[in-house]
N, C-alpha and C positions, 0 to 999 in steps of 0.2 A: 504494500500500500504506500502511495506517495501523497504528500500534501501538495496543495497548489501554491502555498506561500513559501517563500524562501528568499535568500539573498546570497549573492556571490560577487566577488570583485577580483581584479588582477590589474597590475600596473607595471610599467617599465619606465625607467628614468636614467638619463645619462647626459652629462654636460649641459644641464639646463633644459634639455628636451624631455618631455613626458607624454606618455600615452597611457590612458587609464580606461578600464571597462568596468561598469557596474551593471548588475542584473538584479532586478526586483520582480517578484511574482506575488500576485494575490488571487483570490478565488474568482472564478467567472464561469458562466454556464458553458461557454465555448472557448476556443483557442483564439486569443487576441494578442499578437506580438507586434511591438513597436520598437524600431531601431532608430535612435537619435544620433546623428553624426554631425561633425563640423561641416560648414558649407563646402569647403574645398575637398571634403572626403565623401561626398554623397555617392560617388561612383562605387564605393566599397560595398554598399548595401546588398546588391545581388549575390555577392560572394559570401557575405557574413550571415545573412538571414538564414540560410539552410543550417548553419552551425548552431543557431539558436533554436530553430523549430524541431531539430532532430531529437526524438525522445519525449516530446511534449504532446499531450492530447487535449488538455483543458487548462484554462487559467489565463489571466491577463499578465503578460510578461513585458516589462519595459527594460530595454537595453540602452544604456547611455555610454557613448564613446567620446572621449575628449582627447584632443591633440594640441598641446600648447607649448610655447617657449622653445627657443633654441633649435627649432627644426631646420631653419635655414640660417643665412648669415645677414648681418646688417651691413649696408653699403652706403657710401656717400655718392649722391647723384648730382652732377653739375651741368647746368644748362649753358654750354660753352657759347652757343650762338647768341644767346641773350646777354651773356657777360661781355662778349666782344662788341656787340652793338652798344651796350651801356658805356663801355670804356671809350669808344669813339665819340659817343654823344657828349660825355662829360669833357673830353679833350677839346671838342669844338666850342663848347660853352665857356671853358676856361680861357681859350684864346680870344674869343669875341669880347668877353668881359674883362680880359686882362687880370685874371684872378691868380693870386699866389698859391703855392702849395703843390703837393705831388699826389696824383691819382694812382694809388697802388692797390694791391690785393686786399689790404686791411680795410680800405675805404669801400671796395666792392662788397666785401664780406659783411660789412655793417648794414648794407642794404637788405640782405637776407632773401633776395629774390632769385638768386642763382644756385643756391645750395640747399639740398634737402636730404634727410636720412630716410632710407627705405629698407624694408625687410624683404630679403630675397628668400622666400620659402621654397624648400625643395619640393619636387614633384611628389604629390601625396601617394602615388603608386609605390614609391620607394618604401613606405611604411606599411603597406598592406600585409605583407607576410607576417610582420610583427603583430599587427592588429589581429590577424587571424589566430595566432597562438594565444594572445591575451583573451580573446573571446572564448576559445576552447577551455582555457584555465578557469575563467570566471563561470562558465556554464558547469564545469565539473564541481566547483564549490557550491553553486546553486543547487545542483541535483543532490549533493550530499546533504545540504540543509533540508531539502524537501523529504529526503529519505529518513532523516532523523525525526522530523516532526511526524512523518507518516507512521513510523514505528510506534510513536507515543499514541497517535490516534488509533492505530490498530489494537493496541493493548487495551485502551479504555473501551473501545467499541466491542471488543471480544468479551470483556468482563460484563458489559451490559447485556450482550446477547445471551450469555450464560444465565444471567438473572431472569431474562425473559423466558428461557427454557424452564427454569424453576417455577416461574409463575404459571406457565402453561401446564406443568405437571400438577401444581396445586389446584388449578381450575378443573382439570380432568378428575382429580380425586374428589373435590368438593361436589362437582355436578353429579357424580355417581352416587353420592350420599343424599342428594336432595329428594329424589323420588320416594324412597322409604319414609323420609321425614315428613313429606307432604301427606302421605297416606296416614301416618300416625296422627298428625295435627288435625286432619280432616275427621278422623275417627273420634278424636277427643272432643271436637266441636259438636259432632252429631250426638255424642252421648250426653253432652251438656244440654243440647237443645231438646233432645227426646226424653230427658230426665229418667233414665233407666230403662226405657223401652228398647226393644231389639233394633239393631242396625242392619239394614239391608246390605249384605256384603257385595252383592252384584252391582247394586247402585254405587256403592263406595268405590269399587274397582273402576267403574266407568268414569266417575268424576275424577278419580286420581289419574287415570289414563289421559283425560282431556287436559288436565293441568300439566302433566308431564310432557305432553306433546307441545304445548304452548311454550314451555320453558326448555325444550330440548335444544342443546347447542352442540350436538355431536358433529354435524357437518362443519361448523365454525371451528371446533377444536381440531378436527382433522386438517383443515386448511391452515390453521395457525401453526400446527406442528410442522407441516410441509414448508411453510414460509420461513420458519426459524431454522430449519435444516439448510435451506438455500442461503439464508443470511450468513450462517456460520461458514458455508463454503465460499461465499463471496469475500468474506473477511480474510480468508487465507489465500485468495487468488491474486496473482500478479497483474499488473497493467491497470488500465482505467476502469475502476469499479464504482465510482461515485454515483453515476446516473442510475445503474441497476439497483444499487443499495437504496437510493432515495425512493425509487418506485416501489421496492419491496416493503419498505417501512410504511408507506401509505397503505398497502394491503394489510399489513399486520395491525395497524391502527384501526382499520375498518372492521376487522374480525373482532377485536377487543370491544369496539363500540357495540357491535351486534350482540355479543355475549352479554354485555352489561344491560342492554335494553330488554333482553329476553328474560332476565332473572331479577327477582327482587330480594335475593339472598344477600345478607350483609357481607359474608365472607367473599362471595363472588364479586360484589361491588368493590370491596377493598382491593382484591387482586387485580381487577381490570383497571382501577385507577392507578395502581402502582405500575402496571404494565404500560399504560399510556404515558405516564411520566417518563419511563425509561425510553420509550419510542421517541418522545419529543427531544430528549437529550441526544439520542442517536442521530436524529435528523439535523440538529444543530452541528454536530461533529461532521456529518456527511457533507455539509456545505463547503467544507475545506478539503474534501477528498477528491483527487483527480479522477 
């Protein structure tokens, strides 16, 4: 069993350059994968997405890949044509106005129009192999986290399934005791009403049979037992089991409701209430099972 929630990360850093991958997963009815990349690395997605979706069947998974700093080199870019034209223009102006002084590089630099610092980033494809390795490492950590939480879910759900089996056995035993008790209670009431007069045994048997038929839950107990066996098998099964477990829990809840509605026995009511509480807890856990 695997959980749909988990977290994984991996990073590489050298000489001020850094590439990092983060993977986060939460529960979702279907598989929804989103890969976020820097603008100049968008072309990576077709190659990286299959590494993310492999082994996933349900859940919302967000993968964030960042690529920052030191990836390229900083360079000084000089507009030589503009600097030459400026130098000539200032020289002509100096001659016309007969101005003193020297027009040199320091003067031109003070204008700030001819020099700029630019980042020369390397081609993003150079970092794709490294990004691929980082995604694989982050996904491995992500799957481990899902497996750890899945194991905890499996243990808790298996314990609750065993409790439901005990409840089903208790219901079966109690329902077998109800018919004789119904007959005895009816007999006692008739004696009290007739005040010592004889009781028609045939009539008593007929009335008891009618009450027993109305409260008979044999079919429901057979289906409940079958559903619980299937639930136990699913909890041991590998792969995506969340949806079939959720459907099966709905059926178990329905059988318990029917049994409760057919019987006015206090013990049956108590057992069905306890069973429905366990089913609700199981359904909450199932929302996080892949």
